[in-house]
N, C-alpha and C positions, 0 to 999 in steps of 0.2 A: 517439439516440445509442447507447443500450444495445442496441437491436435490431441496429444496424449492427455493433457490437462482437461480438455473438453470431454474426452471419453470418460475420464475418471469422475468428473462432476456429474455426467449423465448417468453413470452407473450408480453413484451415491443417491441421486434423485430418485431413480426407479426403486432402489432398495428401501428408501424411506417411505415412498408412496405405498409399496407393498406392505411394509410393516404397519403403516397407518390403516390401510384397508383391512388387514387382518384384525387389528385391535378394534376397529369400528364394527367389524362383523360380529364381535363378541358381545357388543352392547345389547341390552334388553330394555324394554319399557314395560311397566306394569303398574297396577293400582288395586288396592283392596276397597271395594265399594261398601260392603256392610258385613257385620259379624253378629251372629246371634247364638242361641242355645244349641243349634244343630250344626253350625259350620260357618264358613266364610265364602263370600262371593267376590269376584273381581275379574281382572283380565291381565294378560301378559303376552308379549310377542317379541320375537327376535328382530332387530332392525335389519339384519341381512336377509331374513326370510319372513317378512311380516304376514304373508298369506298362509304359512305352514303352521300346524299345531306346535306349541312350544312346551318343552319339558322344563319343569321348575320344581323347587322344593318349598313347601310351606313350613316355616320355622316357628315353633311355639316356644316362648321363653317366659320364665318366671320373673316378674318385674322386680320383686324384692331382692332376689338373689342373683339375678342376671343369668341364671343357668338355663341353657337350652334343654327343655324337657321332652320335646318331640319334634321330629322332622318327618314330614309326610311328602313322599314323592308324588307328583301329579303331572298331568298333561292337559293343556287347554282343549276344550271340545265343544263349546257353546258359541253360537253365533252372537255377534254384537253389532247390530245395524249402526249404532252410534260411532263405531270405529271403522266402518267400511271405506271411508275416504282415505284411511291410512293403511288398512290391511287387505282390502279387496272384498268384493261381494260374496265370494265363496269361503271366506276365512272363518275360523272358529277360535278367536282369541279369548273367549270367555270361559269361566270355570266356576264350579261350586265344589268345595272340598268339605266333606263331613269331618267333624271333630267331636270326639267323646270327651267333653270337658270333665265329666264326673270322674273319669279314670285318672285325671291329673290331680285330684284332690282340691281342697279349698285354697283360694289364693287369687292373686291378680296376674293375668297373663297377657302377653302381646303376641299378635300373629304378623308375620311379614313374609314377603316373597324373596326367595333367594334363587338367582339365575346365574349360571357360570361362576359360582362362588361368590357372587356379590349381592348385597341387599338391594332390591329394586323398589322404588316407589315409597309409599307410606306404610305405616303399621297401624293396627287397631288393637284396642284392649278389650278384655273381657274379665269380669269378676265372677269367680265361682264360690258360692257359699257351701259350707259343709252341711251334711245331713243333720248335724246336731245344732245347726244355726250358727256355727263358728264362721267368721268371715275369712279366716286364713290370712288376715292382715295383722298389723301391730295391735298390741293390747290397747283397748279403748277406741279403736277405729271400727266403725260399723258400715261405712259406705265410702265409695271412691268415685270421683268424677274425672274423666279425661278432659283436660283443658286444651289439649292439642300440642303442637310443636312450638317450642320457644327457643330463642337464641340464648345460649348460656355463656356467660363470661365471668371473670373473677376480679375482685377488687380487695384492697386492704385499707388500713387507716392512715397510710402515709400521705404526705402532702401531694404527691404525684397523683394518687388515686382519689383522695378525698379532701384535698386542701387542708389537711391537718386538723380534721374535726375532732380528734381525740378519742374515737372509739365508741362514742355514744350514738345510738341510731336515732332516726327521726321519730321513732315511737317511744323513745326514752330508755330503752334497754342498752346494756353494754354488749356490743357485737361479739359473737363467739363463732370461731370456725367450726364447721360441721352443723351449725344450727341456723345462722343468720343469712338471709338473702334479701336483696333489695328488689322491689317490684314496682310496677306502675299501679298504684291503688285504684285506678279507674278500671283496671283489668282484673287484678287480684286483690281482694280486700286485705288490709293489714291484719295480722294475726293468724292468717290462714296457714294450715300445715300442708306442706307440699312434698310429694314424692318425686325426686329427680334422680334417675340413674340408680335406683335402689337405696338412696339416702333420703331421710326425712329432714326437711328444713322448715323454718318458720319465717313467714313474711314479716320482717321487723323494720325494714329500712326502705328508703326511696333514694332516687338519685336523678340528677339532671339529665343524664344520658340514658336512663332506663325508661323507655317508652314503649307502649304496646306489648307485643309478644317478645319481651326481653327480660331475663332474670340475671342479676349480678350476684354471684356467690361470694360471701365474705371469706377471706383467707388470713392466716396469721401473719404472713409476710408478703412483701412485694414480689419476691422471687416465686413464692407459691402461687400468687395470683397470676403472674405472667406465664407460669408453666401450665396453668389450666387451659386445655385446648379450646379454642373457639369451636363451638359445635352447636348442633340443633338436637334437642332432646324432647321426648314426650314428657309432659308435666301433669301430675295427677293431684287433684284436691282431695284431701283426706278429712273426714268428719265423723 
């Protein structure tokens, strides 16, 4: 009986190790270095085969709508001496992918690496102005600045979230769902208009727990605030 149990446990152990190895073999590393009017540069490699060229997709999405507007299949082909300690001296994990931004029309777009069906690394943004000078953004907005990735959370006016402050923000306005966010004013000036996941908010509030690259989105109820998933998102300053 003991011998059978040991054999069973050994079999399960090897099965789990095999599954973990297969999962790990699917993992990729990647990063976008810069993005300009002609395309995007970066690197990508498979953890299981770091010295081999990696196939990936460059995904272009409209920030305002969240819609994927273009997916460009690509393969790494450029040497990256800065990565040789990880990928080997003869590896080619670098890439440059050309993008015809004008064909997408005016608007704000993000580019990201997709490998094995998963988004890898960071994303970068690019603003395309129309030939007629239209920004492709919201009415009254002429420029956009990428502030980087921020931790996004939710809060409400209840005692648990805000010690029962009554709904009036630190800037004197009445907080409103879909408009008000709390920020660290040392990082984002009060009154700033921010684009987060396609929604425009106004920096109207502050909070003791909101420090650095952290934004708290005001919600109508505690349940709604708790249901807002903790996430990181790119934040854009509109002006």
